[in-house]
Structures are given as C-alpha cells and as structure tokens.
N, C-alpha and C positions, 0 to 999 in steps of 0.2 A: 604447622607454622614453622618457618625457617628460623633457627637459632642464630643469634649474632655471634660471630667469631670474636673472641676476646683476646686481648694482647696485654703485654706489660709495657706501660708507657712511663717514661722517665721525664719529669719536668725539672727544669733548671732555672732558678731565679734567685736573686739576692739583692743586697743593697737596700733600696727603698721600697715602700709599699707600692709605688707605681709599677715596679716589676713583679712584686710578689702577689698582689691582689688579682691580676688577670690569671696568673698561674693557679691561684686558689679556685677561681671560678671554673677554669677548665678542669681542674682536679675533681670538683664536685660532679660535673657533667660526665666525665669519664667513669667515675665510680658508679654513677647512676646507671650507666650502660653496661656495667659488669666487668670493666677492665680492672686490672691490677695497676696501681699507680705508685711510683716512688718519687721522692723529691730530693734534689741535690741543691745545696745552698752554701753560702759562706757564713761567717760569724754574724754579720749584720742581718742577713736573711733569717738566721736561726732565732732571732728575737721574735719572729712571727710564727714560731713553731706551734702555738696554740691553734692556728688556722689549719695546720696540717697534722693534727693529732690522730687522724684516721689513716695515715699512710706512713710508710717507712721513710725516715729522714736520714740523709747522709750529708756530711760536711766536707768541703774542700777549701783550701786557702785560695784567696784571690788577690790580685795585685793591680793597682791603678798605674798603668804605664803610659796612658795617652798624653798626660800633661807633664811628663818628665822630660828632662834634657836628654840628649843622646847618651851621655854618661849614665844618667838615671835609668834609661831603658836597658842599657847593657847590664847594670846591676840587678834589674828586675827579671831579666831573662832566665837565670837559673831557677828562680822561684816559680816562674810560669811553667817551665819544663817539668819541674818537680810536681806542680799541681796537675799537669796533664797526666803524668804517670799515676798519681794518686787516683784521679778520676777514672783512668783506664782500669786500675785494679778494682775499684768499686763496681764498675759496670761488668767487668769480667766475672767477678765473684758473686753476682746476684743469683739468687736461687732460681729465678726464671729469667732467661735471656731477654733483654729489652727489645721490643718491637720497633720503637721509635724513641729518639731523644729529642725533645723540643726545648730550645733555649729562649728565654724572655729578655735577653739583653742584660747588660751589666756584666761586671767582670767574672762572676762565677760561671757564666755561660761559656767563656772561652775554653777553659780546660776540659769541661764536660763534653762540649760539642766536638772539640778536636779529638778527644779520646774516642768518642763514638765513631767518628770518621775513620780513625785508625783501625777500629774493630769491624768496620763494614756495616754498622748499624744505620738504618735510615735516619735522617736528621731533618729538622725544621727549625727555623727561628721565627719569632713573632716580634714585631716592632710596634710598641704602643704609641709612639709619638709621630708627629708629622714630619720629622726629620730623622732619617735612619741613624741610629746611634753608632758610636765608634766601634764597639765590639761587633755589633751586627754588620757593619760595613766590612769588617775584616772577614767575617764568617760567611757572608752572603754568597760569594762565588762558589763555595765548596758544598753547601748544603743542598738537599733535594728540593726544598721549597722555602720561600720567604713569604710569610703572612704579614699583611699590613693592616693597620687600623684606618688609615686615610688613603684614598685613591691618589690624592695629590701629596705625595711624600717626597721631600727633598733628599738630596744626597744619594739617589738611586742610580745604579748603572745596570738597568734592566737587561741590556744586551749581554751582560756577563753572567746572568743567573739562570738556573735551570727552570724554575717556576716562580712567578710572582703573583700572589693571589690576595685580593682585598677581602678580609673576613670581618674587619671591625675589631674592637677591643673588648674582650670578654668582661662582663660584669655579672654579679650574682643574680640568680633567678628572681629573688624577691624584689630586686630593683627593676628588672625588666617588666615584671608584672604591674608595677605602678603605672606604666605607660598605657595600660588598658583600663585603669580605674578612673573614676570621676575626679576631675581636678577640684581641689577644695574651693568652696564658695568664696567669692571675693566681690566686694562692692565698696562704694564710697563710705558707707556707714558700718562696714563689717570689720572684723579682726584682720589685720595684715601681718602675716607670719613670715619672718625672715630667718634664714639659716646662714650662719657665718662659719665657714670652714677654711682651713689653711693648709690642706694636705695632711699627711700623716703626723706631722710635727707642729701644726699650727703656723701662724705667721704674725710676727710682731706688728707689722704695719696695720693689720686689721684691729689689733688691740688699741692702737693709737687713734686711728681715723674714725672707725665706726662709732664708738661711744661719743666722740666729740661731735660728729654729725648728728647723731640722735638727740643730743642735749640741746641743739639749736632749733629743733623742730617745734612747731606750735604744740601747746599742751593737748589740744584736742586730738591731734594726730598721734602724739606719744601714747595716749590712752588706748588707741586702736592697735598698737604694735605688740607683737609677741616675738621675742628674739631668743634663739638658741645659738650660742657662740662658743666655738672651740678656741682655746687660748693656750699659748705656751705656759708651762708651769710657772716660769718666772714673771709672767705678765698678769696672771689671773687676779691677784689682789688689786692691782692697779686698775684693771678693767672693772672689777666689782665696785671699787670706790667711785669710778667715773659715772657709773649708772645710778649711784645712790640717790641723787636728787631728781631723777626722772620719774615719770609715772608709768614706767614700762614693766611688763612681765618679762623677766630675763632669767634664762638658765645658762650658767657658765660651766664648762668642764674642760679638762685638758685632753680628753679623748672621747669621741662619740662612738660607742660600741655598736649601736644599731643605726647605721646611716640610712637604711631603708625606711625605718620608722620616722626618722627626722625629715627625710625627703617627702614622705607621704603627706605630712601636714603642712609643709612649707609652700609658700607662693613664690618666693624669690630667694636665690642663693647668692651670697657674696663669697668669692673665693679666688684662688689661683686658677691657672689654666693647665694644670697637670693632665696627663692623658686619662687617668682614672676619673678625675673630676668631670672632664668633658664627656666621657663615655657614660657616666652615671646620670648626668643632667639630661643628655639627649635620649638615653634609654627610658628614663622616667618621665620625661616631658616637664622639665622645670626650667624657668628662665634664670639667667645668671647675670651678675655683675662681675666681670672677670678682670683681674689685675695680674697679668702674667709676671712670673718671677723674672726680673731683668737679667739675672746672672745664670740662667739656665743654659746648659751646653748648646751651642749653635742656635741660641735664641728659640729653642723649640716650643716653648709655651705660647709664644705669639702665633706660631704656625698652627699649633693645636687649636687655638681659639678661632682661627680665621673662618672656617666653614660655618661654625655656629653663629658667629657675629654677622657674616654676610647673609646667612639664611634668616636673620631677624630674631634669633633665639637668645641673644645676649647683648649687653652693653659693655664695651671695652674701655678700660682706663690704662694708659701708660702709668707706671708706678710714680713717676715724677709729677704727674697731673692728678694723682689720686689724693685728694685732700678732703677735709671735713666740709668745706663750703660746697664743693662740686657734688659730693655724695649726697649731702642734705638736699641740694637742689633737685637731683634726680629722684630721690625717695619721695619728696613732696609732690613732684609731678606725677609719679606713678601712683601714689595714694589717691590723687584726684582723678586719675584716669586708669582705674584698675583693669579695664578691658585691655589696655596695652600690655599688662603683665600676663593676662590670660593668653592673649594672642602670641606673645613671645614664647610662652611655654608650649603652645601648639607648634610653633615654628621650630623650637628646639627638638621636639619629638620627631618632626619630619626629617631632620638630618641624622637622626640616630640610627644605629644598626643593632636592633634588639636581638637579632639571631646570631650575633658574633660568637657567643660561646658554643652554640650548636654547630655553627659552620666551621669553626676551628677544630672542634672535636671530629667532625666529618673528615676534614683534611687529614688529621692525625690517623684516623682509622684507615683511610685509603692508603696512606704511606706505609702503614703496618701490613696491609694486605698485599698491595702491589706497589713496589717502590716507584715513586714518580707519577702514579696515576691518580689524578684528582677529578676525573670526569664525574659529573652528576652532582657536584657540590654547588649549592645556591650561593655563589659568590661572584665577584667581579675579577676577571683575569686581566692582568697587564702582560701582554705577550708579544713584544717586538721579536723576541726570540724564545721559543719554548722547546726544551729538549726533554721529551718524555721517554722513559724506558719502560715499556709495558711488557711484562713477562708473558 
C-alpha cells in the first residue's frame, strides 16, 4: 500500500468565527491525513484557541485598513509592513518548512500570505462568502490557487488569477454526517423543534422578534414547540422573561457548544446568513429562516443566502421586514403544513457541498506536492484563464 506523503500546512485565519471555523474543519481533516498543521492568527482569532489546542499557534498583529481614509492607510502601512516581517520570521523559523500556506481571509491573512510569497512557499486563499473579501481580492492575483465556496462569487477577476476552484465551505465532519441521517419526524400533531442562532455572537433582533412572535401563536401550537435559542449575554434575561407566559419548552444560552447536536434534532433554523451558517444548514439538510445582517461588507450575507433561497431551502427576510407579525404568520403556516419544512430541508441539502473539507484538503495536498497542479480533485473549476506550472 502506497503511503501518503505528508507536509507541514500552515493555516491563517482570524477575526470572526466565520473565518476561523472553516480553518478548524480543514485542520481536523489534514491532521486525520497525517499532516503537520500550524495556525497563524491575530488577537481576536486567538480567542478561538481551544479549537486549535492540538496544533502550534502563532500570533501576528493585523490592521484594518480598508475602511480608512488615505491618511489612515498611510499610518497603517508601517504596521502592515512590520506584520509581514513578523510573519516571515515565524514561517522561516518553523522547525519543519511549510509546504503550503492557506489564508481564510480577514486581516491576519495579509501578512502571513505575503510573507509566504516572499519565501517562495506555495499559497492558497479560501473565500467563505459569495462576495470575494477585500483582503482576498488583494491577494488573489498573487497566490497559486483561489478556492471558493460559491460558484457565483462576486468581485472576482478570474482572468487575473492562476487557478480558481470551487470547493465549498468546510464544515466539521459531524455536521456533514447529519445529511445522511434520518430527518426528525415532523407532523401536524408532533413536536416542532426550532433552533435560533445569531452567528458566533448572537443577534439582538432575534431576542426581540422571536419571543414576541411565539407569544402570539395559538396555545395549542405553543405546546408543540421546542426552542433552543442563542442570545447575546445582555439580552438573555429579557428573552427569558418574554417566554415566561408561554407554554413552550425553551432552552436559552449565550453560546451553543455542540451545534451538530442542536442541528440534529431541529426541524427549522432561524438565523443570519453568514457563510458558516449557510454551509452548516446545507450540509446537514436543515431548512432556514434567514435574516441577512444588513451591514455586512459588500452586502455579502444576502449573496450567501441567494442559492439556498432560490433552491427552495430557506425563507428570506429583509431585516426591516422581519417582525413578530410576519414571523408568527410563517411559523403558523409551516406548523400546519409540516411537509413544507421537510421539503425545504431536502432542498437545502441538494445545494450543499458536503465534500468541501475533503476537496479543499485535496487541493492543499496537490499544491504541497506539485505547485499549481490540482488535477484529479472533485471540484468545479472556473477557468477563463488557467496558468498551471507542473513540475
């Protein structure tokens, strides 16, 4: 039996969970394949260090420069240059030379990927959203491969890139496995389980609208409901009080540590349209009521939701239109027609990319073995212009 050649892979992510969690999923797959993995992040990403306790973690400083004035960008430049030299030192001093450096967007990716390019290390970036992020836009023309979560990704200039490959957005294996399990029984006289999530930090609008909507439902329907809701710490007591007079089984928390377990028993998920949320719902096959965050950069959450909504896997609300009356109307209709929820969950699963983690790992391995060669990977290529350098 031929042994797999192993490499040292460096993952770079920081800022929010939307960048960090796909890196964590890839880390688990690469470790399973026997590779050595290191993680470079910034201070915000370091808050997720418990998810990377099995690998070496390095920190670099990062600077938000995209929203600054011209003067602000000039003041940020020395810090960016310093961060690149710090990242170069980290990569150069690693006990085992990196085979690939892959950035997941966000500002920590900039110094680490630029440092890798200066050292001649193969590089890749992964975009989680349906709009190419600003740091990834800047890095894309220089790296060996650009991996996308959505085939229809905005802000691309494919003709300027070496390789553009659609892998999907990595999620943890236990979530992928939910897509192959039986969907929880649902019927007009059965329990109707709803999961309310707001991204890694919760969302105040759900704390306001969801309990109000639930409180207006008929008592008979309230008795059928089971709700698990993630709340911001400052909102949780208010939400608890709002549910007091209902006949509903409610579980409230500020953080849901085992999202796979919560998804497994849920019939319907109410949440934002962050990249990780979309990937988890479509991989697990769970219908969604999506309320995109209206202030997301380049309005990317609406773009994230588009494929799932068009495919029939979700109901979309503009935040201005998301109110208790409209949500109550939808929930009452779905409770009376539970088959619509089941069908939407099936449609969500059809647009999912359950092999995203494995396909991105395959791409990284190929880059480590033969720079620029991604042949044999089960992914979609976008290739108006492909420049492959095969050794």
